[in-house]
C-alpha positions in Angstrom: -8.0 16.5 15.7 -4.3 18.3 15.8 -2.3 17.7 12.4 1.2 17.5 13.4 4.0 18.8 10.7 6.5 16.3 9.6 9.7 16.6 11.6 12.5 18.7 9.2 15.4 16.6 8.2 17.7 19.2 8.3 19.4 22.1 5.9 20.8 20.7 2.4 22.7 22.8 0.5 22.5 22.1 -3.4 25.7 23.2 -5.7 25.3 22.9 -9.5 26.3 25.3 -12.0 22.8 24.8 -13.7 19.3 26.4 -12.5 17.5 23.8 -13.9 19.4 21.1 -12.3 19.2 22.9 -8.9 15.7 22.9 -9.6 15.3 19.6 -10.4 17.5 18.2 -7.1 15.4 21.0 -5.0 11.9 19.5 -5.8 13.2 15.7 -5.3 13.9 16.9 -1.8 10.3 17.2 -1.0 9.2 19.5 2.4 10.8 18.2 5.0 14.5 19.7 4.2 15.5 23.3 4.4 17.7 24.3 1.2 20.1 26.5 -0.1 21.7 26.7 -3.6 25.1 28.1 -5.0 25.9 28.1 -8.5 29.9 27.1 -8.2 32.3 26.1 -5.7 33.3 29.9 -4.4 29.7 30.3 -3.6 29.4 26.7 -2.1 32.5 27.4 0.0 31.4 30.6 1.3 27.7 29.3 2.3 29.1 26.2 3.6 31.1 27.9 6.3 28.2 30.4 7.4 25.5 27.8 7.4 27.1 24.4 7.7 24.3 22.1 6.1 23.4 18.6 6.9 24.5 17.4 3.7 25.7 19.1 0.7 25.1 17.7 -3.0 27.8 18.6 -5.2 28.2 18.6 -8.9 31.2 17.4 -10.4 31.6 20.0 -12.8 31.3 23.5 -12.4 33.4 27.0 -13.5 35.3 28.6 -11.0 36.1 25.2 -8.7 35.2 21.8 -9.9 33.3 19.4 -7.2 36.5 17.8 -6.3 38.3 21.0 -5.4 34.9 22.3 -3.6 34.7 18.7 -1.7 38.4 19.0 -0.4 38.0 22.5 1.0 34.7 21.8 2.5 36.2 18.6 4.6 39.0 21.1 5.7 36.0 23.7 6.9 34.2 20.7 8.4 35.8 17.0 7.9 32.6 15.3 9.3 30.6 17.0 6.4 28.6 14.8 4.6 28.8 15.2 0.5 27.1 13.9 -2.0 28.3 14.2 -5.6 25.9 14.3 -8.6 26.9 13.7 -12.1 25.7 12.8 -15.5 29.2 11.3 -15.8 29.0 7.4 -14.6 32.6 6.9 -15.1 35.3 5.0 -13.0 37.5 7.3 -12.8 35.2 10.0 -11.8 33.9 7.5 -9.0 37.3 6.7 -7.5 38.2 10.7 -7.5 34.8 11.4 -5.7 35.8 8.7 -3.3 39.1 9.5 -2.2 38.1 13.0 -2.4 35.7 12.3 0.6 32.7 12.1 -0.9 29.9 10.2 0.8 28.1 8.9 -2.1 27.5 9.4 -5.8 24.2 9.6 -7.4 24.2 9.6 -11.5 21.7 12.0 -13.3 18.9 11.0 -13.9 17.9 9.7 -10.4 14.4 9.4 -8.9 13.8 11.1 -5.8 13.4 7.8 -3.8 17.2 7.0 -4.7 18.1 11.0 -3.8 16.5 11.3 -0.1 17.5 7.5 0.5 21.2 8.7 0.0 20.6 11.8 1.5 18.8 10.1 4.8 21.6 7.3 5.2 24.7 9.7 4.4 23.2 12.4 7.4 22.8 9.4 10.1 26.2 7.8 8.7 29.7 8.7 10.8 32.4 9.3 8.3 34.6 6.2 8.8 31.5 4.5 7.7 31.4 6.6 4.5 32.6 3.5 2.3 29.5 1.2 2.6 27.2 4.1 2.3 29.4 4.8 -1.5 29.7 1.4 -2.0 25.4 0.8 -1.6 24.7 3.9 -3.7 26.4 3.1 -6.5 24.6 -1.1 -6.1 21.2 0.5 -6.1 21.9 1.8 -9.6 23.2 -1.5 -10.7 20.1 -3.1 -9.4 17.9 -1.0 -11.1 19.7 -1.3 -14.6 19.6 -4.9 -14.3 15.6 -5.2 -14.0 15.0 -2.5 -16.4 17.2 -4.3 -19.0 15.4 -7.2 -18.6 12.0 -5.5 -19.3 10.8 -4.8 -16.0 9.3 -1.0 -16.8 9.0 0.9 -13.1 11.9 0.0 -10.5 12.0 1.8 -7.5 15.7 0.8 -5.9 16.3 2.5 -1.8 18.5 1.9 0.8 15.2 0.2 2.7 13.8 -1.7 0.0 13.3 -2.8 -3.7 10.2 -2.6 -6.1 9.9 -4.3 -8.8 6.9 -3.8 -11.2 6.4 -5.5 -14.7 3.2 -5.2 -17.2 2.7 -8.8 -17.1 3.7 -10.3 -13.7 2.0 -9.8 -10.3 3.7 -7.2 -8.2 4.8 -9.5 -5.4 8.0 -11.3 -5.1 8.2 -14.0 -3.1 11.2 -15.5 -1.5 12.1 -18.1 -3.7 11.9 -15.8 -6.6 14.3 -13.4 -4.6 16.8 -16.4 -3.5 16.5 -17.4 -7.1 17.3 -13.4 -8.0 20.5 -12.8 -5.7 22.1 -16.6 -6.9 
């Protein structure tokens, strides 16, 4: 029997001032991505120009050059670049600035590996003209997760493909009528 290796999804450039944050993001990607890292915006621009990664994850707050300016400069190099902003701040002004600067999506720390991978995968596949859909949907996933967690569900995984909800006192499956009730 011949074992097939998983198909590589592409190169990701992870940009964050914190070595711990870079390592956490790198671990969330798993083995199907090639990873490069940079500790600030200036280093990110240099690596982006040389490597042309499929996707960039970019911290908002960094020394030397913040994430907004780095994002604008990346888009000057390649207007079709797919950049996902990652921050521990969940603020409407920050979200607005990220979107207006050209980000494909915005992920708030802490995040799950599924949330990151699904967002990156859809960002990689989506053309720049449709980035607003990805940006809004990445925000809605987090809100859905918080809604379920606030009412006592202890294990919630939201992704661009599926929503899984686990509660210690309820069965794992949700039927169509319950889904309709939740939507209402």
